[in-house]
N, C-alpha and C positions, 0 to 999 in steps of 0.2 A: 788808848792803844782803840781801833773800832769796830764796830760786830761784828764776828765772823757767821756768811754764809755756808749754806748748804745746798750744791746743786741736787739733780733734783736722784743719780748715779750715786754721788759721793751717798744721798740720806741710806738709798738700798745696803750701801757696804756697809755704813755704820751699823747700822738696824740687823744685816750680816753679823757681825761683828760680835755686837749685844747678844744675840741671839745662840752664838756660838762659846758664848761663856769661857773667857781668857781662850777656846782652845783655836781661834779662827787667825788661819793663814792663805798666803794668796791663793791655791788652788782649792781648800776648801770652802772663801768666798766665791769665785772662780763657778765650781759645781751649786752651790744651793744657787745666785744670780740665774745660772740658767737652770736647774733646774723646781725651784720653785719661785720666780718672779720670772720664768722664762724667753729670760735676756741672755741674749749667747755674746759671748763676750772672748777679748782676748785677755791671757792673761797679766801684759803688761799696761791695759788699763786698771785692771784690776792694783796693780803692784801701786802705778801711778796714784791714783783713789787716795791708797794706804800711809803710801807716802803724804798726800796735804790733806791729810784725815787727822798725822796725826806733825805736823807744822803748825798743826792748830790746836794742837793742843785733844784732842775727841777722842787718839787710841793712843798708846803707849801700847811699848814692845818692845818684847826679849828674845832670846836665843830656847829653843829646847836644848836638851839635851841630846848629842849624835845619839842614832840606832841605826845597827849594822842592817835592816828590813830599809834605812835612805841610805847604804853604800856609807856608813861614816857623817854624814852630814847633818846636817841641822834644820828645822824650823823656825824660821823666825815668826811669833806669837803674837797678835794682836789683842790687844782688853779694851773696853771701851773706858774713858775716866769719865770723872763727876763732871769735867764741864763736858762729852760728849751725851751722857743722859741725859743733863740741860738744855740739848739742845733740841734732840728729839722728843724729849717733853714739850719745849718749847714749838713743835716743829707740830705737833700731832694737838696739841690748845689749838692751834689754829684753821688747821683743818677741820677739829670740827669745827667748829665756831663755824668757820662757813657753811663748809657741807649742811649744817642745821638751818642757815638763812635758806636754801633750796628750797623752794615748794614740790612736794612731788615728786624727788627727780628719779625720772626709773620707771616707774608706776605707768607710765603708759607702754613701754617697752615691752617685747609681746619673747619672750623667752623658749616659743615652741618651736 
């Protein structure tokens, strides 16, 4: 099997799954994308990305217990896998190397 690539949106979703440490589910990832990344997305896009990541082996999912606060419904909780962690480390390494090769990027910008 060939190398599995991550798109930019999938990378963000995978990062939020990792940050949420076993408590990530569709709505929590969508809210994190909106509040922390400033990205307004619909829940179906998040669910599609989570399914792709699971198919690639970067996340796994399990059902939570049903709760009365959710009307007896369960959440599908996502956890990053070792393969997902390795993909994020590889991406970070490549990006850091490329950023390190950019001379003085941003030093001429004024933020006032």
